[in-house]
N, C-alpha and C positions, 0 to 999 in steps of 0.2 A: 104348726110347730112354731114356737116363739123364737125369734132371732136373738142370738146371744149378744149382738151389738146394739141394736136399737129397741129390742123387746117387742117389736111388732109381731102380731099373731099370724100374719099371712106369709107363707113361703111356698115356693114351687120346687118340686122334685126334678132335678136335672138328670141324675143317674141313680139306678138302683141295682144292687148286686147281692146275691146270696153268698154268705161266707159261713159255711158250716150250719150251725143252727141259729144264726143271726142274719139280719138283712141290713146292709149298709146303704144308706141313702145320702147322696150329695144334694144339698138344697141351696136355693138362692132366696134371699129376703125380697119380698115384693116392694118394700119401701126403700131400703137403703142399698140393696144389691149385694150385700155381704153374702159370702158363701160359707157354708158350714156343713158338717157331717153329723148324721144321727145314726144310731144303731137300734134295731128292734130285735127283741128276743122274746120267746114265750116264757112267761112267768111260771115258775114251778107251782104245783098245787099244794105243796107243803105250806100250810098256813101258820101253824103255831108250834112253838117249841116249849116243852114243859121242863122247867128247871128243877133242880133237886129240892128246892123249897116249896115246890108246887105252883110257883108263879108261872103264868103263861105269857109269852111274848111273841110277837110276830117273827117268823123266820127271817134271818138277815143274811143274805148272800155275802154282804160286805164282811161280816164277822167271820164266816167260813173262809173267805178269800184272805183275810188278814192272818188267820191262823196258819193256813197253808203257805202263804207267802213268807211268814216268819220261819216256818220249818224248812222252807226251800232256800232261805237266804244263803248266798254264796255257794249255791249248788248249780249244776249245769241245767237249770230249768228256767226258761225265759217266761215273760209275761203271758205269751200265748199258751205255753204249757201249763202255767198256773190256772189260767182261765179254763182250760180243758179239764183239769183236775176238779175244779169247782163245779163245772157242768156235770162231770161224772158223779160227784157227791149228790148234787141236786136230783139227778135221774134216779139214783139208788134210793134216796130218801122218798122221792115221789112214789116209787114202786113199793117201798116199805110201808109208807103211811097211807097211801091211797088218797091223799089230799086232806087229811085231817091233822092229827097231832103226832109229834115225835118227842121223845125225851132227849135231854142233852147227852145222855149216855149213848143213845142210838146215833146221834149226830157224830159224836166223837168216834164211835166204833166204825162208822162208815168212812169217815175221814182217814182213819188208820188203814182200813182195807185198801182204799184208793192210793194212799201214799206208799204202802208196802209194795204195790205193783209198780210204782213209778221210780222211787229212789230210796234206798235202804237208809241213808243218813237222815233224810227228811222224815222218814218213818220213825227212826229212833228219837229224833228231836221232838217230834210231836208227841210220841208215846211218853217221853220223860215228863212232859208237862201234864198230859192227859191222865196218866196213871198216878201222878203225884208221889214219886218215889221218895221215901223218907230216909233211905240210907244208901250208901255206896253198894252194899251187899245186894240190895234189891235190884239196883240198876245192873250190877254185874251178872246177876242171875238172869235178868231179862236178856242181856246180850248173849250169854251162853245158850239160852234157849233159842234165840234167833239164829245163832250160828249153827245150831243143831237142826235147823229147818223145822222146828216145832213152832206152833203159834204161841208166842210168849204173852200175848194179850189175854188169851183165854185162861192161862194158868194163874 
């Protein structure tokens, strides 16, 4: 592992701890003695996302995290909670795709499912962007269906 201070390639693991589905390792650089932390996690098997235009791009955990973080902004969900939501999305996509391709619609749908169980406001925020409401009436109908405990995304 490369040292962030001197960029030397040799480091020694001082401590290693499992934290959920990641492994946290404290390291010391062999050259300069700097200490730093690394995290290891299993990379999801979802390799490609197919956009509406047919363009394929690699799955980006960072894009999913950015969308969820924006929806959860100023909500009582901390960084660890957002990370847990992203992991839940990755796990569902992995089960759905089996390691191949998913469409952006499937990714958005899975994010909505995960957010609906986590925070109603974050769910509504994400849905308002994902569903691209064109009028206040569409948005109001969505809210009414949500309050009626129906699945407003399916409708």
